[in-house]
N, C-alpha and C positions, 0 to 999 in steps of 0.2 A: 819220411817228411822233410821238405826242404824249409830252411830254415829263409824269412824274407827282411829285406831289408830296404831303404831309401834311397836312392843314389841321384836322383832328381826330382825340383821340385820349381812350378810355376808359378804363378798366381796375378790376376789385374782384380784391383778393389778400391772400394771408394778412399783410402787414403793411402795409394799407390801403384806401379802399374808395372809395377815386376815386383820379385820377393825383394829385392835388397829397398825399395823406396819403399813397401809397405813395413819391414821391419821395421827400417830408420825412425819412419813415423811411429808406429810399438815403443819402441824407444822412446820418444819425445812428448806419449801420451797426449797424439792428434786424433780428433776425431771428424770423420768424415761428412758430417751433416750440415745441411745448405737447404735453402726455397727451392723446390721442386720444379726444373729449367724446362723440360718438356710438356706442359699444359697449365692450364689457368686454375687454379684451387680455392677460388672465389666460393664458391657452393662445397669445398671439406673440410672441416675441422682438423684434418692432416695437412700441413703445411712443410713439414720436412720430408727430406730424404737422402739414402747415404748415395748416390750417385755414384757412378765411377766416372772421375773428371779428362779432359784435354785428352780423350781416345780416340783416333782416327785409325780406323784399320788400314787403310792404303798406307800406314807408316809400314804395317808390315807385314801385310800382305797386297799382290796384285789389285787392282779395283774390281777388275772381271770376278776372281776370286771371290772377294767380297761380296762383291751385286749378289751370288750366289747363297749366300748367306745372312740369315738376320740376327742381329745384334748378341742376344744368345749364343750364336753358334759361336760369331766372330771372337767375344771375351774367352771361350770355351781351346779354340785355337790356339790363341795367341800367348795362353796360359801355357799348352800342350807346348808347342814350340818352343817354348822359357825353358823346361821339362826336359824334357827331350835336348837340346841344348846345353844345358847344366849337364847331365847324367853322363853325356857324351858317347853315345848309341852309336855307331855304324848301321843301316838297320841294314844296309847292303851286303853287309858278314855275318846276318843274322837269317835265322827260316822264316821267315816274315811266319808262319802259321803258326809258329810260338809267342808272336805278339800281341797282345789282349788290351782292347779299352772297355775298361766299365768307367763311364763319364755317366751322371744322371744329371736330370733336370725337372725340378718341381712343378714345373708348368711349363715348360717350351715358352714359344713365343705368342706369349698374352697379346705382345703391342704388333706383331704383325697379322693374327686377328684381328683383332678389332681397327686395325689402317685396314686395309683389305674388305671387313664388312661393310666398312664406313661408304667405300668402293663400288662396293655390291647394291647398297641401297639407294646412293645418290645415282650410279651411272648403269647400273645393270650388271648382269655374271657374265657379258662378254669384256668388262672393262679390268676385272681384278687379272691379278701379277697368275701370268702361266705355271709360274712357278710356286707360288704357293704353298701347296704341302708339302712340299721339301724343305719348303722355309720355315713351318712354323709346326713341322710334330717335333715330339721331345726329344725323340733319340738322336736329331741331327746334329748334336754337338760331339755323341760322341763318333757318327756313320763320318762328318765332316773331319774328326782329327784321326781316323783310321784312312781317310783318303789322304790325307797334306803330309801323317806319317809313313805310310804304309805299311801297317800294323794288319795285316789280315787272318789274325786270330780272333775267338769270339771277341765279341763288337755287341752291348750291351747297356743297356738307361735303363738304369734301376733310379726308379721313379718313388720313392716315401719319403717327400712334401719337405720338412725341415732337417730330416735327418738324411737324407739322400747323399749326399758328399761323403758321411760316416759309412754309411751301408754301401754305396759302390766303392768305397777302399776299403772295407771289410771281407766284401765279396772278393775283389783282386788278390788280397792278401791271403785266403782261401783257395781259389784258383791256381798261385804259385805252392800254396806249400802243399796242396797235394798233386803238384805235376802235370796241370793243364796247360802252362806254360811258362815261360822260363820268365819273361818281361809282363809287364801291365801298364798303363796308363788310365790311372785311375782318381777320381774327383767328382766334382761338382759345379753347375753352374746353374746360375737363372739369373732373367733382366726381367724384370716384371712391373717397374715404375709406371705405370700406365694409367689414364682415367679409372679405366674397370679395376684394375688388379688392384688402385689405392682406395676406391669405395667400397670394394670385397671385407678388402681386412675390416678397414674403416665399420663397415655397419656391421661386423663382429664384435667390435668393439676393444680391438685387438691392437689398433694403431694408437701410438702419443699425439699430444693435440699439441704439447708445449713447442713455442717456438725458438727457446733458449739451446742451441746447441749442446752446452753444457747440463744442459738439464732434462734431456731428449730421452736416452738409451741411458737411462741409469738402475741397472740391474741390482739385484737387493737390497734395493733403497728405499725406504717406508715411502719416501711419494712416489713410486713407479707407478705409471700407469697404464703402458703398451714402448709397444716398440718403433723405431724408425724403421719402413721397409727400406731394402736396399737392392743392392745387382755385387755383378761379380762372377769372379773362377778361379778354382782352385786345383789342381793338377800336379800330383805326385807320380811320380817313374820308381814303381817297386821291380825287383826282381829277388831271384833268389839268391841269396849268399854263394854260393857255388861258382854260380853266373857270374856274378859281379865281380868276384876273383879272379876268374878265370882272364876276364878281361883290363885287370886293374883298373877299376870305377872306384871313385872315394865315397864312400861309406857316410852317410846324415845319420842312421841312425837303425834300429832293428825294430820293426812291428812284431810283436810277441802272440797277442794278444783281440780277441773277436767276442765281442755278445748282441746279439739282436734277439729282442720281445716285442708283442703286440699286448698291449693293455686289454685292448677287449673291452673297454669302457666307454668309449664317448666320442663323437668325432673330432671334439677339437682337444677337452679337458683332459688331465693327465690325473691319475689314481691319485687321490687323495695320499692315499699311505705309503704314497710312491714303491708299489711292490714291483712293478714294469719297469722300470727305471732301475732297479735295484738288482734286480733281477741279471737285466743287463752288464752291469758291472759286473754282477759276480762271475757271471758265465767270461766275459773279459781276464779276469783277473786266474781264471781256473784254467783258462787255458792257454797263457799268460806262465803259469806254474809259481804266482810270486803270490802273498798274502798280504791283507792290505795295507798292512803296515812298511810297507818292502815302496810305497806311491809313497811318492814327495809332494807330488803338483796334481790338480785338476783343472784339466779348463771345462770349466762348466757351460750347458746350455746360454744359460742367463739371458734372456731376451728381456727383462725389463714387463715382462705384464708381472699381475699380482700373481695368480695361479702357478703358473710355470717356477717362477722363481723360488719360491714360499714349497711346494711339492716337487723341486729337482734336490732344494735341501733336503727334506725330508730322507727323501731317493738316498742322497748321500750318506745319510748319518745311519742309514737302515744296511745300506752296503757296510760301512764301515767301521761300524760301532764308535768307541771311542776315541779311534784313529779318527773320526770326522774333525774333531775340534783342534788336529793334529795338521792337517793339509795345509797347507796355499792352493787356494781357491780364485782363479779368476774369471771375466767373461768377458771375452774378446770383444762381445759386440758392443761394451761400452764404446768402441772408435770404429767398427767396420759399422754398425747396425746387424740388422739383419738380411742377409747372404740369401737365405732361403736354402737350393739343395748346391747349392755353394757353401753356406756355412761352416760344416761341418770338416771337407777339405783346407780351407782356408784354415781353421782353425787345429786340425792337428799341423800347419804348417807350424803353424804357434807352437804350437807342445818341441818340436822337431827343433824350429832355433833357441827356443829356451835351453832346451840339453844340450845346444851347442856353445851357446854363449852365457849360458849359466844365468838368465834373468828372468825372471817373473816378472811382468806388467802386473801393474795396476788396474783395477775396476775401475776407469775414470768415471768425475760423476758420482759414484757413491760417496754420499756427503753425511745422509742421516741414518742410523742405527734402522733395524726392524726387526726388533724383538723374539719374531716367530725366524726371521734369515739372522740365526746366532753365528755363522760360522764365519773362518778369514776368508774373509772375499778380498785380502790385497788392498784393503783401502788406504789411499796417500796417496806414495809411493811406490815404485815398483822396489823388486827386492833383488838382491844381486846374490845368488849363492847356486850350489852344485844342483841341480834336477837331474839323477839318473833314471828314472822311472815318471812319466808322465801319462795323465790317461784323461780322452777326450770324449767329450757326453755330445748325443743331440735325441732332440725329441721330435718327431711329426707329428701334426695334426694325423689323426689317424689310429690315433695310442700307439706312433713305431718311436720303438727306442733302440739305441745305438749305443755303446762303447767302445772305442780303441786302445789300446794301450799300448805303449811305444817305449822304447827304452835305450840308452847310451849303448855303444856297440866302440 
C-alpha cells in the first residue's frame, strides 16, 4: 500500500482568495462576515453571510470558459488551478488516466436553479439558458476541474452535505493508498448564499440572527445560536509518496488515516452520545496507527449551533478519553463561517498550515464559557506550539461523520 502526501493546496474563502491570503487572515483573526450582498434580507432574520469577496472569474480564466460555469464551479476551478500550480505537476509528463478528481459539492448551483426557475416562470421554458443542466449539476465542479487540468482518471462528486470536503479527501486518500491512481485533486466547494438557500437553513433555525460580525459565528460559546452561511472552495493535490519523491516535489504533510460513519439516526441532529463521530475518529486513528495520546490538535466541525457543538464535544471526549482535556481544539468556522461542502477541505488546509508553521489559531469570538463545552477550544489568543499530528472533524446533515488524520513528514 502507498503512503499518501499533500503536495499542493488551493483555496478561495471569505477571508482570502488564495491559500496565502487565507492563512494571513487566519493568523490575524480576521472574520469574513458582512451583510448579505446578493439580495434584499428585509424579510429574513439572518442578515449576515460569509461571502467570497472581490472575486472576478475573468481574472483567473477567459470569459468564455467562465460563462460556461456557475459560481461554485468557478470557485472550484480557481482553487484547483492554484493547487496544481503549487504542486508543480507537469500533466503532460504523466499518464492522465492515473490522475483523478474527487471534488464534492453539497448543494451544486442553487443560485443557478433559482435564476433559471425565475426565467421559466416569467418568460417560459424557451428562455432559460440552454446550458442550465451543465451549469447547475453538482458534479460539474469536479468535471470542470478535470477539463481544466487534463485529469482523465476517475472523476467523482462526493455528496455528504457538510462532510463533503472531508469525505472527498478521504476517498482520494484511499484511491491512492490502494493504487487506483497516482495523483488526485480532492476537496469541496459550495456557493449557495441565495434567497432559497438562506431561507431553507433559516427555517431550520440553523442560522444565527446576530448582526454583530464578532458575535455571529461563535462556536462553543454559551451564547451561540446558529451558524453563518458561507461559500468557498478548498482543493488539495494528493499523491503517493513514491510519486512525489520521484519528481522531487515539496511535501506539506502526510495523510495517514480516514474514518467515516453514519449516525443513522436523524436528518439534522447528531447522536446525543456522540458515538457516530467518535467511531469515525477511532477509525481514522486506527488506520493512522496512532493512539489518542499522540494527537496534538483537533480542528473541530464547530458550527456554532447549540447541538452540534455540544455533541461534538461529547464525541471528542468519547474518542479520546482523558486525553480530550489536553487537546488543543479550535473551529475555523469562527472566521470563515460554514462553507458547507468546502468546509472540510479548507479546514484540512488549516491543519496542514498549523503543522507547517507551528501555530494553532484561536476560536475567534469565543468569550462566554459553556459548562457543557468544557474542553480547550483555544479561547482568546492563538498558540505557537509544535504540531506533529492533527485531526480534522466534519459532520453533515443526514448523520454523516468523517475524520482525517494528517501528520508532519
